[in-house]
N, C-alpha and C positions, 0 to 999 in steps of 0.2 A: 448436328443437333439442332441449334437457334433457328436455323432457317426452314428446316423441316418442321420444327415444332409451329413456328408463324403459318407457315402455309398449312399444316395437316390440320392447323385448329378449326378451319371451314368446312373442312371435308369428313373427317373422322374423330371420333372420340380418344383422348388423350390418358394414359395412364401414368406419363411422367412429365415433370416440367423442369427443364436447364435452369439454372442459377441465371440471375439478371434480369429478369423481369418486372415490371412496373405497373403497375393498372391506373391509367391516366382517364379522366373525362374530359370533355371538352364543348364549348361553343362554336359552331359554324355559322358565322355572319355572313347573308347573303350579299353581294355587292352586284353593283354595276356591271350587267353582261357586256357591256362594249368595252369598259375597263377591262374587265377579266380575260376577255376573248385576246385583246391587246396584249397585254402583258404575256398571255400562254403564249401566243405566236411569236413574238419577240423572242421568249424564252428557246421557244422550242429551233427558231432560227440562228440563235446565237452558240446553242448547245451543238446544233449539228455544223455549223462553221465553223468552232471551236475543236470537234472532232477532228474535222476534214483536215485541218491544218496538223493537227496532233500528228496525224498519221502521214504527213508528208505531202498533203495534197492542195490543191491550189482553189481558192475560192473567188468565183468571176464576179459574184453580186457584190453590192455594198455591203460591207461588214458590218453587222450589229454589233453595237458595243454593249460593256456590261453597263457602264453609264446609261443607257436606253432603258436595258431591261430594270435598273435601279428606280430608273424614274418611273416607269410604269407601276411598278411593286409601290412605291410611295403615292402614286396617284390612288391606287386600291386602298391604302391605309386610309388616305385619308377622306375617300369616302364614307368610310364607316367610320371615322372618329367620333363623330357623337354617340354612335352607339357602346364605342371602346369608354369614352368617358363616363357615360352611363352607367355602365357595368362596373367599371372602377370604382364610381362612386358608391355605388350599393355594397360592392364588397367592402370598401372602407367603413362604412356605416353599419356593419356587422351581418349582411346576409351571407348566407351560404351559398355558395358555387353551383350546388348541386340544384339548390330551389331556382338559379338563374335559368337554368339551361333550357325548361320547357319555354321561358319567354324569349327567349333569343336565337336559337340555333334553329337553323333548317336541317340540321344531320336527323337520321331516322333514331339516334340514341335519346331520346327525349321523354320517355316512360320512367317511372321511379324502377322500374324491374330492370330496364337495359341500361339506367343511369347509375344503380346497383352496381350494375354487373361490369360496365367501363370498356375500356380496350385494355388488352395485355400486349405492350411494346417492349421491346428488348432492342439494345442498340444495333444488333445486327438484323432484326425484322426486315423482311422482305414485302410483307403484306400491306405496308402503307406507305403513302408517298414519303420521300425524303424527309419535306419540311415539316411533315407532323411528327415523323418519328425523331428526327433532330432534336425538335424542341420539344418533346416531353422530357429529355435530358439535360436543358438547359438551368434546369432549377434542381434543388437539392435535398428540400425538406419536404416530405408529406405534407400537404396541404397549401403549397406555395403554388403561384399561378403563374405562367408565362407570359411573356410579352405577346402581342397579336403576331402570327406569323402567315405569309401569303403563301398556299399553294394552287394548284390548278383548280380546285372545288370554291375556294373564295379565301375568307380570313379566319384563322384557327384561334380559339386562346384556352388553353388547356391547363387542368389542374392534377397536379401530383397526389394521386391520393394515397398510395399504400407500396411499400415493396411487396412482391409475391413471393413467398418461400418458393425454392427449388425441391425438387424430389418426387415421391412418388404421389399422386392426386390422392384427397380422401377415397376411402372406399366404401360409397355409399351402397343403401339397395339398390339403386338404378343400376348404378357401375357393376356389382356381384350380377344382377341379371343378365346385363350386357355380357360379362365374361361367360356365363355360362350359355348364352347362346351362341355365341363365337367359339366355345371349346366343344359343344355340344357335337355338333356334326364328326369332327375328329375322333372321339371318344366312340361315336356311334359307328364310325367304318374300322376304327381298330376293333372292335367287338365283333364287326360282322367277319372281318379277315381272320380272327379267333377262330370264330366258329365255323366257318366255312373249311 
C-alpha cells in the first residue's frame, strides 16, 4: 500500500491514505556544480563497487572509499554553510520556516500554495531520494527542523509540519464529481446491456 500510495500520488486521484505519512516542507540550497558532480560521481562509483563486492564479483579499478564520499559530502556542506547559518539565525530569531522557503530554495515548492501543500512522506516512500525521505524522519515533533542533508540535488533542510491521518480522504465536491465520472460509464454500460 505504501509504495503504491507514494507512486500513484503523482498519477491518479487517491481515495485512501495509509497510516504513517507526515507532511514536510523543505529548503533546497543550491551548491557549487563541480562539488555536487564530484560527490554524485564518487557516490555512484562507491555504491556500484560495493554491490559488485557483495555479489562476489571483483573490482579491478581503484576502490572508492566511504571516507572519500564523506569528504565530498562535507565539502558541499561547507560550501553552503554561510546560508545554513543565516537560516538557523533567522529561525532562532523567530522567523517561520515557511517564510524562509521562497528566500532560499531552488525547489519548485516556493509559492504559498505549494508550501502549504508540502510533501507527503512515508518511511517506505519510493518517490523521494533516500536522503530526503530518511531526513524527514530524523526529527520527532511537528515544527522541528532537520540538520542539513546532502542528496544528488543539493542540500536539503526539512521541516516536519504535521502527521497526516490515515484513512479515506475527505469527500469533497470535486472528488464526488470525479467518482461520478469514473462510475458513469460502467452504469451506462450496465443499463445498455439490461435494455439490450
